[in-house]
C-alpha positions in Angstrom: 0.0 0.1 0.0 1.3 3.3 -0.7 1.7 6.4 1.6 2.7 10.0 1.1 5.0 11.8 3.1 2.5 12.4 6.0 1.9 8.9 6.4 -1.3 8.7 4.9 -2.2 5.6 3.1 -3.9 5.2 -0.1 -6.8 2.8 0.6 -9.6 4.3 -2.0 -10.0 5.8 -5.2 -12.8 8.1 -6.4 -13.0 7.8 -10.3 -15.1 10.4 -12.2 -16.5 8.6 -15.4 -17.7 11.9 -17.0 -18.2 15.5 -16.8 -21.5 15.3 -18.4 -24.7 15.8 -15.9 -28.5 16.2 -16.5 -28.8 18.3 -13.5 -27.2 21.9 -13.3 -26.8 22.2 -9.5 -26.2 25.7 -8.4 -23.3 24.6 -6.2 -21.8 22.1 -8.5 -17.7 22.1 -8.8 -17.7 19.1 -10.7 -15.1 17.2 -8.6 -12.9 20.4 -8.1 -12.3 21.0 -11.8 -14.7 23.8 -11.9 -17.7 24.1 -14.5 -16.1 22.2 -17.3 -19.3 20.4 -18.2 -19.9 19.8 -21.7 -22.4 18.4 -24.1 -24.5 15.5 -23.2 -23.3 13.0 -26.1 -20.4 10.6 -25.2 -17.0 12.6 -25.4 -13.8 11.4 -26.8 -11.8 12.4 -24.0 -13.5 10.2 -21.5 -11.6 7.4 -20.4 -12.7 4.3 -22.1 -14.1 0.8 -20.4 -10.7 -0.7 -20.7 -9.0 2.4 -19.5 -10.9 2.6 -16.1 -10.4 -1.1 -15.7 -6.8 -1.3 -16.0 -6.1 1.9 -13.8 -8.3 -0.2 -11.3 -6.3 -3.1 -11.7 -3.4 -1.0 -11.0 -4.8 0.3 -7.7 -5.6 -3.1 -6.7 -1.9 -3.9 -6.9 -1.3 -1.3 -4.5 -3.7 -2.7 -2.1 -6.5 -0.2 -2.8 -9.7 -1.6 -1.2 -12.6 0.8 -2.5 -13.6 2.5 -5.5 -16.3 5.2 -5.5 -17.6 6.1 -9.2 -18.6 9.5 -9.5 -19.4 12.7 -12.2 -20.9 14.5 -13.5 -23.4 12.0 -13.6 -21.9 8.5 -13.8 -25.1 6.8 -14.8 -24.9 8.7 -18.2 -22.4 6.0 -19.1 -23.9 3.1 -20.5 -21.1 1.1 -19.9 -21.1 1.7 -15.8 -22.5 -2.1 -15.5 -19.6 -3.4 -17.2 -17.0 -1.6 -15.3 -18.5 -2.2 -12.1 -18.7 -6.3 -13.1 -15.0 -5.9 -14.1 -13.5 -4.1 -10.8 -11.1 -6.2 -9.2 -13.0 -8.2 -6.5 -11.1 -7.1 -3.6 -12.6 -3.2 -3.9 -15.7 -2.2 -2.6 -17.7 -0.6 -5.2 -19.7 2.5 -4.7 -21.5 5.3 -6.8 -22.6 8.8 -6.2 -25.5 9.8 -8.6 -28.5 12.3 -8.7 -30.5 9.3 -9.0 -32.7 10.0 -12.1 -31.3 6.7 -13.8 -31.7 4.3 -10.7 -35.3 3.1 -11.6 -34.7 0.2 -14.3 -30.9 0.2 -13.7 -30.7 -0.3 -10.0 -31.0 -4.1 -9.8 -28.5 -4.7 -12.9 -25.8 -2.5 -10.8 -26.2 -4.5 -7.9 -25.8 -7.7 -10.1 -22.8 -6.2 -11.3 -21.2 -6.0 -7.9 -22.3 -2.3 -6.6 -22.6 -2.2 -2.4 -22.9 1.3 -1.8 -24.8 4.4 -3.1 -25.0 8.1 -2.5 -28.1 9.8 -4.1 -27.9 13.7 -4.0 -31.1 15.2 -2.5 -31.2 18.8 -1.5 -34.9 19.2 -0.6 -37.9 17.4 -0.2 -40.4 19.9 -1.9 -40.5 19.6 -5.6 -40.2 23.4 -6.2 -37.2 23.9 -4.0 -35.5 20.8 -5.6 -35.8 22.2 -8.9 -34.4 25.7 -7.7 -31.4 24.1 -6.7 -30.8 21.5 -9.4 -32.2 23.6 -12.4 -34.0 20.1 -13.1 -37.9 19.0 -12.8 -36.7 15.6 -12.1 -37.6 15.4 -8.3 -40.4 12.5 -8.9 -37.5 10.3 -10.7 -35.1 10.9 -7.6 -37.4 9.8 -5.3 -38.3 6.7 -7.3 -34.7 6.2 -7.8 -34.1 6.0 -4.1 -36.7 3.6 -3.7 -35.3 1.4 -6.7 -32.1 1.3 -5.0 -33.5 0.2 -1.7 -35.5 -2.4 -3.5 -32.3 -3.9 -5.1 -31.1 -4.4 -1.8 -28.5 -0.9 -1.7 -28.5 -0.3 2.3 -28.1 2.1 3.4 -28.7 4.4 0.7 -27.1 7.6 1.6 -28.8 10.9 0.7 -26.1 13.7 0.0 -27.4 17.3 0.9 -25.0 20.2 0.5 -25.5 22.7 3.1 -25.8 26.5 2.0 -27.8 29.3 2.3 -30.4 28.0 -0.2 -30.7 24.3 2.0 -30.0 25.0 5.7 -33.4 25.5 6.5 -34.4 22.3 5.0 -32.3 20.3 7.3 -34.7 19.5 9.9 -37.2 18.2 7.5 -34.5 15.9 5.8 -33.5 14.7 9.3 -36.9 13.5 9.9 -37.1 12.0 6.7 -34.4 9.6 7.0 -35.3 9.0 10.6 -38.8 7.8 9.5 -37.6 5.7 6.2 -35.5 2.8 7.1 -32.7 2.0 5.0 -31.8 5.7 4.5 -28.9 7.9 5.9 -28.4 11.5 5.3 -25.0 12.8 4.6 -24.7 16.9 5.3 -21.8 18.1 3.0 -20.3 22.0 3.7 -20.6 24.1 1.2 -17.3 24.8 -0.4 -17.2 28.3 -1.4 -13.5 28.2 -2.5 -14.5 25.7 -5.2 -18.0 27.6 -6.2 -17.1 31.2 -6.1 -19.9 32.4 -4.2 -18.8 33.1 -0.4 -22.0 34.7 0.4 -23.8 31.6 0.2 -21.6 29.9 3.1 -23.3 29.1 6.3 -21.6 28.1 9.8 -21.4 24.6 9.8 -20.8 24.6 13.6 -24.5 26.0 13.9 -25.5 22.6 12.2 -23.5 20.5 14.6 -24.8 22.3 17.5 -28.3 21.8 16.4 -27.9 17.8 15.8 -26.3 17.5 19.1 -29.2 18.9 20.8 -31.7 16.7 18.6 -29.6 13.7 19.0 -30.2 10.4 21.1 -26.4 9.3 20.5 -23.2 10.6 18.7 -20.5 8.5 17.5 -17.1 9.8 16.4 -15.4 8.4 13.3 -11.9 8.3 13.2 -11.9 9.0 9.4 -12.0 12.6 8.7 -12.7 13.1 12.6 -16.4 12.8 11.5 -19.1 13.0 13.6 -22.5 10.9 13.4 -25.7 11.9 14.9 -28.6 9.3 15.6 -31.6 11.3 15.7 -35.3 10.0 16.5 -38.3 11.1 14.2 -40.6 13.5 15.1 -43.7 10.7 15.8 -40.9 8.6 17.6 -41.2 5.6 15.3 -38.0 5.7 13.6 -34.3 6.6 14.2 -32.0 7.9 11.6 -28.3 8.3 11.4 -26.9 11.8 10.1 -23.0 12.5 9.6 -21.5 15.8 8.7 -18.5 16.2 5.9 -17.0 19.3 6.9 -13.5 19.7 5.1 -13.5 23.6 4.6 -10.4 25.0 6.9 -10.1 21.8 8.6 -6.6 20.4 8.8 -7.9 17.2 10.7 -10.0 16.4 7.8 -7.0 16.7 5.5 -4.8 14.8 7.8 -7.0 11.5 7.5 -7.7 12.0 3.5 -6.9 8.2 2.1 -8.3 8.7 -1.4 -6.8 9.6 -4.7 -9.0 11.0 -7.4 -9.2 10.4 -11.4 -10.7 12.9 -13.7 -12.8 11.8 -16.5 -9.9 12.4 -18.8 -7.7 10.2 -16.8 -5.9 12.5 -14.9 -4.8 11.8 -11.4 -6.1 14.4 -8.8 -4.3 14.1 -5.3 -6.5 16.9 -3.6 -10.2 17.9 -4.4 -9.3 21.2 -3.9 -6.4 21.8 -6.0 -5.7 21.3 -9.8 -2.0 22.2 -10.0 -1.1 18.7 -8.9 -3.0 16.8 -11.8 -1.0 14.0 -13.3 -1.8 12.5 -17.0 -1.4 8.5 -17.2 0.0 8.7 -20.5 -1.5 6.2 -22.9 -3.0 4.5 -19.9 -0.4 1.3 -20.2 -0.1 -0.5 -16.9 3.5 0.9 -16.5 2.5 4.3 -17.4 -0.3 4.3 -14.4 2.0 2.6 -12.0 4.6 5.3 -12.2 1.9 8.1 -12.1 0.1 6.8 -9.2 3.4 6.5 -7.3 4.4 10.0 -8.1 1.2 11.4 -7.2 0.8 9.4 -3.8 4.3 10.7 -2.9 3.7 14.1 -3.6 0.0 14.3 -1.7 0.1 17.3 0.5 -2.7 18.0 3.1 -4.6 21.1 1.9 -5.3 22.8 4.9 -2.2 23.0 7.4 0.3 22.2 5.0 -0.4 23.6 1.2 -2.6 26.4 2.9 -1.3 27.5 6.2 -2.3 30.6 8.6 -0.6 33.7 8.2 0.0 36.3 11.2 -3.6 37.3 10.9 -5.0 34.1 11.5 -6.1 34.2 7.5 -5.3 31.1 5.4 -2.9 31.5 2.3 -0.9 29.3 0.0 2.0 28.0 1.5 5.4 29.1 -1.0 6.9 26.0 0.1 5.2 23.7 -2.4 4.3 25.9 -5.4 7.5 25.0 -6.9 7.6 21.4 -6.2 4.2 21.1 -7.9 4.5 23.5 -11.0 7.4 20.7 -11.9 4.9 17.8 -11.8 
């Protein structure tokens, strides 16, 4: 297993299969690449099925034991089932999706080897949902979540980005997962440094405080120093789990990062927040992939606390020590 200079072993990879998406969510940062979304038709620059599988086979050689397929919307890839089926057996396979294509495909994905799914759902009201996603596909998403549960995916995690537009929907969403067995809620801190709308930011600490008041039980996860809150439903008949993902200005989060990302074009990416460390994998031969993978892992730097450091005024600024290094990659 490969580890960087900070002792962080790479145990998982997150592979973007496309930058295409049938939604246009107002907070989208497209896996940290910015708004690069192109036409909805398949693009020549997307990794082929064989390219994706070849990369995963190399990652497995380094004891990587999990892969999450993302996009864009990864289910726009008609070869998704094949990719999952050909993923090395040692890897746990998960998927993040907007859910609109799960009806009719969820069972086939599970048969291919899919084990977990995260479905983006930022609101329970169709009008609110449409304002955030710029899509009228609310009912399809609801059907998709139901299809995932019926196919045996458990839990089904609902991803909700918490920012100015959605903060008021959190209590209703918490009660929703508490009342529906098999669902969990993942509240994701809005990342203004990637989306360019700092005025939309909310204090995620207030969400932590509110959940702590509601929770019957609080669990601490070592990974990323995350907290899980177990909350009973308003009617008392159910109990749901809520987890907060809060990476912004969080050195502890970065210190516990064990994942390398792959862009849809076949570039390795050591950190979500940066694009100055993108590493091409050449013609995607196994020797080229091995070399690129080793190099990217060796040069990974925790974003907060190392790449970004506090100045004398307590503000985060780029650490010049690393700029030259990564300019040469």
